[in-house]
N, C-alpha and C positions, 0 to 999 in steps of 0.2 A: 140648367144647373151648372155652376162654375166648376171647371176642372183644372187641375194643376198642369202647367206646361212642363214638358220633359226637361230634366236637369242633366242627365247623362245619356249620351248617344254613342254607340259603337258602330263603326263602319268597317266591314270585313272586305278587304281587297288585297290579297297577298300575291301581287303580280309585279311585272317589270316596268321599266321607265315609260315606255309608250302607253301601256295600259293605264298607268297612274296619271299621265298627262291628260289622257282622254277622259278621266274622271274629274278633272279640275272644275269644269263648268257645273257639274252636279254638286261638288263640294261647296262651290260658291253659292249655289242656289239654296242648299241646305242651311248654310250659315246665315243667309239673309232671312230665312224663315225662323230660325231659332238663335238669334244673336247672343243670347245669354247662356245657352246650354254649353256644357263641356262636351266636345266632340273628340272621340278617341279613334284613331286609325289602327286597325290590326292588320299588319302587313309583313312583308319579307324584311330581313335585317337591313338591307340597303336603304329601305324607305324611312328609316329613322331620320336621315338627313333630309329627305324629301319633306317629312312632316315638320321639321324645324324651319325649313324654307317657306313652307306654306302655313306658318303659325297664325295667319289671319283666319284660316279656315279650320285648322287642326290644333287642338289644345294638348293632346296627349298621344303618345305612340306606344303600342305594345307589340312585341314580336310574335308573329304567327308561330305556333308550336309544331305544326304538322298535324295531319289528320288522314285517316285511311281514305284512299281514293283521290286525294288532292296532291298532285305530283310536284307542285312548286317547292315543297320543303320535305325533308326526311321525317318519317313518323317514328316517334318513340312513345310507347303507350304510357309509361310512367310520367314522362314530361307533359304530355297532353292532359293527362288526368289532373296533374298539379295546376296546370294553366286554367283548365275549366273550373276547378274548385276556387281558384283565386278570383276569376272574373265573375263567377256567380256571387261570391261574397261581396265583390265591389258593387254589384247591382246596377244594371243598365235599365233605364226606362224604355229605350228603343234600341234595337239592333237591326242594322241595315245590311242585307246580304247583297254586296256589289261585286261578287266573285263568280261571274259566269251565269250559266243557265239555272243553277240551283240543284241540279241532279245529285251532286254530292255535297256542295257547300251549304245547302239548306240544313242538312243534318248537323253540321258543325255549328251553324248559327243558332239553331234551336237548342243545342246543348248549352248555350250561354245563359239560357233561362231569363232573357230580357222580359220586361213586363209586356212589351209589344215587339213584334218582329215583322219586318218589311222585306219583301223580295220577290223575284221572279221564280217561276217554276215551269217545268215541262211535263206534259201528260196530266196525271192526276195531282190536284193540289194537295200538298202534304198538310196534315193536321198541325196546327200551331202557328202557321203564318197568319198574323193578325190582319195585315193588308197585303194583298198579292195581286199579281197580274201574270198572264201567260208570257213566257219569254219571247220577246219580239225579235226573232232570229233574222228578220230582213232589214232591221234598222242599222243605221250608223252607230258605232260604239258610243260616240258622244251623246247622241240623242237617246240611246238606250239607257245610259246612266242618268240622264236628265229625267227620264221617265220614272226612275226610282225616287228622285227628289219630288216629283209631282205626287207620287203616292203618299208622301208624307204630308202633303197639303200645299195648296197654292199660296204663295206669299201675299196675294191680294186678299186672302180671306181673313187676315188680321189675327185670328186665334190660331194661326199656323197649324200645328199638328192635330189639334183636338178633333176636327171634323172627320178626318180620315182614320185616325187610330181608334177613336172611340165611337165614331158615328158609322158611316158606310163602311162595310167590312169586305166587300167583294168588288174590286175595281177591275174593269176589263182593260185589255191592252189599248184598244182604240181610245177609250175615255181618258186613260192616263196620258197617252202621248199627245192627244189633242190639247191638253192643258199645260204643256211645257211652257214656262214663262218666256217671253221675248224681251228684247232690249227695251221696248217702250211700254211694257206692261200688257201687251196683247197676249192672247193665247192662240194656240195653233188651230183652233176650230174657227178662226177668223172673227173673233169677238173682242171688243174692248172690255174694260172693267165694268162698264155699265150695260154690257150685253149687246151693243150695237153691232150689226154685221159689217164686216169689212170685205173688200174685194181686192184680190191681188192676183198677179199672174205667176204661174209656176211653170217649170219646164223639166224635162228629163234629158239626159244624155250621158253616155258613158264612153270614155275613150282616153287616149293618152293625153290629149290636150283639152279635154272637156267636150269632145265631139258634138256638134250639132247645137250648141248653145251659144253661138256667136252673139256678141253684143251685151252679154250679161256682165255686170260690173264685179269688182273685187268683193269677195265675201259670198258670191253666189254659190249655190250647190248644184253642180251639173249632174250629180247622181239623182236617183229617184228619191227625192227627199220625202221623209215621212210626214204624216199629218195632212193628208188630202191636198198636197201641192204646196204647202207652206215652204217658203224659201229659207235656207239656212241663214241668210242675212237678216231675216226677221226674228231669229232666235238668238238667245245669248249663249252662243256656242264657242265663244272666244277661248282659245288656250292662252295660258300665261305662264311665266316663269320669273319670279322675282330675282333680281341681281343685286349684289352688294359691291362695295368698293373693292374688296379683296378679289372679287371675280374679275372686275375690270383691270385691276393691277396685274393679275395673272395673265390675262389676255394681252395686255400691252407688252409684257416681258416676252411673250412668245412671238409677237409680231416683230420684235427687234431681231429675230433670227432671219427675217427676210433679207436677202443680200442686196436687193434693189428696191426702188420706190415705184416700180411699175405696177399698173393695175390692168385687169381686175385681179382681185384675190379670190380664189375659188378653192373651197374645201371639198375633199372627197372622203367619204366614210366607206371603206371597202369591206368591213366586217359585218357580221350579224351572228347572234347566238345560234339559231338553227342553220345548219349548212344549206338547207333547201332554199334559204332566202338570199344566198350570196351570189351576186353576179360574178361570172368568171373573172379571175384575177387578170388574165391576159386582156380581157375587154377593158377593165379599169386602167391598165397600163397604156393601152392604145388610146383611150379617151384622154388620159392625163397628157400624153405626148401631143395630141392634137390641140388640146387647150393651150399649151405653150406655143405651139406653132401658129395656130390660127388667131389666137387672141392675145398673144404675148403675156399670158397669165402667169401669176405666181400660184403654184399649186401646193396646197397643204394637205397632207394625208393624216387623218385623225383615226384614233382607235383606243380601245381600252388596253390596260397592261396585258390582258390575255390575247390581244390581237397584234402584238408586236411582230410575231412571225408572219402573219398574214400581210401586214403592211410592208414588211421587208421584202416579201415575195413580189409584191407589186413594183417596188423600187427596182428590184433586180431585172424586171422585164421591161422597164422604161428605157427609152433612148435619151430623154431629156432629164432635167433635174427637178426634184420636188423636196419639200420640207417634210421631214418625218416627225410627227407629233404624237405618235402612238405611245400611250402610257404617260404622257407628259401633262395631261390636263385633268383637273378635277371636273366634276359635272358642272359646277358653276363657272369654272374657267372656260370650259368648252362652250357654254351658252353665251358668255360674254364675247368670246372669240367670234362666234357666229354673228353677233350683232355688228361686228366690224367687217365681215366678209361681204363681197358682192354677190356671192352665190354659193350654194352648198348642194352637192350631189351625193346621194346616199342610197344604200340598200333600204329595204323596208324594215326598219329597226328603230330603236329608241331615239337616236339622234335625228332621224327624219321628223319625228313629232316635235322634238325640241326646237328645231329650226322654225317650225310654224309658230311655236309658243313665243319665240323672241323676234319673229317677223323678219327673218332673213329669207330672201327669195331662194327657192329650192326646187330640185328635181328629184323625185323618188322613183327608184327602179323596182317595179312590182313583179313578183313571180307567183308563188303559190298562195299568197294571202288574198283575201277577198277585198277588192277595192271598194265595194259597196259598204263595207264595214269599217275599213281602216284608212282609205285614202284621205288626204286633206280635203276639207269641204271647200276651200278656196282654190279652185283649179287654175285661176288666172295667175296667181302669184306662186302657186305650189303645184305645178302640173306633175302628173305621173307618166312614166313610160312603161307600157305593158304589151306583151305579145300574147294575145288570147289563144289558148290551146284547150283541147277538150278536157284535159285532166286537171285544169286549174279553175277555181281554187281547190286546194287540198290541205290536209292537216299533217302531212308527213314532216318529220324532223329532218330526214335525209331523203332526197329523191330516190325512189326505187328503180327508176328507168334511166333516162338520158338527160334530165334537167332541161328539157326543151323550153320551158316557160321563161327561163332566163338566158339560156345559151343562144336562143334565137333572137334576142334583143341585141342588135349590133351597136358598136360605139357611135356610128353615124346617126342612129335613131336618137340616142341620148344627146349627141352634139346639137342636133336640130332643136331639141327642147331647150338646151342651154342658151343658144343664140337668141331665142325668143324672149328670154328673161333679162339678158344683159342690156344696159343702156346703149342707145344707138352708137355713141362714140366709142364703145368698147367692142362693137361687133366687127368681125373680120370680113374684108373684101374677098378673101379666098373662099369663104364658106360655101358658096354655091357656084363658084367659078371654077378655078383650076384645082380646087381641093381634091387631093387624091382619095380622100375618104368618101367623096360623093358617090352615091350609087351602091356603096357597100352596105346593103340592108339585110 
């Protein structure tokens, strides 16, 4: 029996920049499945600009009103009640819960009264989820989001949503994630469109530089990739961030602030919303000084308007000079600037994901966050530096003890990762010779 394809789809993801960028591969996959559907993003206020930039995947933006138990936005009962009444009247064919494990967010999503609801859950499956899978807590965030796109229906099936929404009603986690579409149309269970078995080699390795996976090319996933050993390079996990002429013009104007023509140009992002994710400012200052001394680098310190004081504190601790760009870039301007840089070093925060999306080589300094979930999948071009301690990963906003996961990462450790990414002609002869920073681990 013929069934109508969905016309209105809502995706709930009321989160910050890094979280939204990690959802782009899933948004891309959903658009491929339902090219004619209207897709609405329900997100935080800042994401209105994100939705406009990703108009190829998102048609409409609605601000998340707040909901009890969801901390990302303040809750006002009257406002939320009005919002729910308006969205129910609008009438969604499908609502996708892409906001965490679903322990709280499933309640909000179900109150939208979509004809069908898709999402993850933990524990007992809540009534009302039309298509659901257990929350894949061990997966990378990009793959986890792609699993939701798979629950909607594989793009190879032609009739897109219908099979999953109105056919099979209970998807398992392994079944969903095996069927994440790859760049060439394969699925992660190792089969092509016609079902022929494929053989590929997979590997595992976790470390600051992708430990133990030497020889794997760009795009490889040195983490324990999901899907029975399928490699990230076989999946369409690409991040992206569209840039406009005004973004490039903003970046060009900022680069005119550089007093010399010397290279490399290295950006440092010294802030992060959670204090627990901030590498010590004195470490950033020492790193910036050594980048100037060892590589003759032009150092640019980036930050949001709220991070001006943080950036100024780093400058005050430095012995060399750097360019202060805190509060001077829009999101698009920052992304365009990254495209011009030779390297970007950042705490584990939104700009770290942005640098991957615009393909600028980067080093991310990891502390309390789980690298299995959040580290870049391409560890060749985007290595991380992390000091493993027993209490990490953790979910604290502010470290309750001594911040050892980041304090014990020395500037020399980050400097070593930096040199591995710079072109040979930009590397310093002092790096492992007479460099006074050598051995300060």
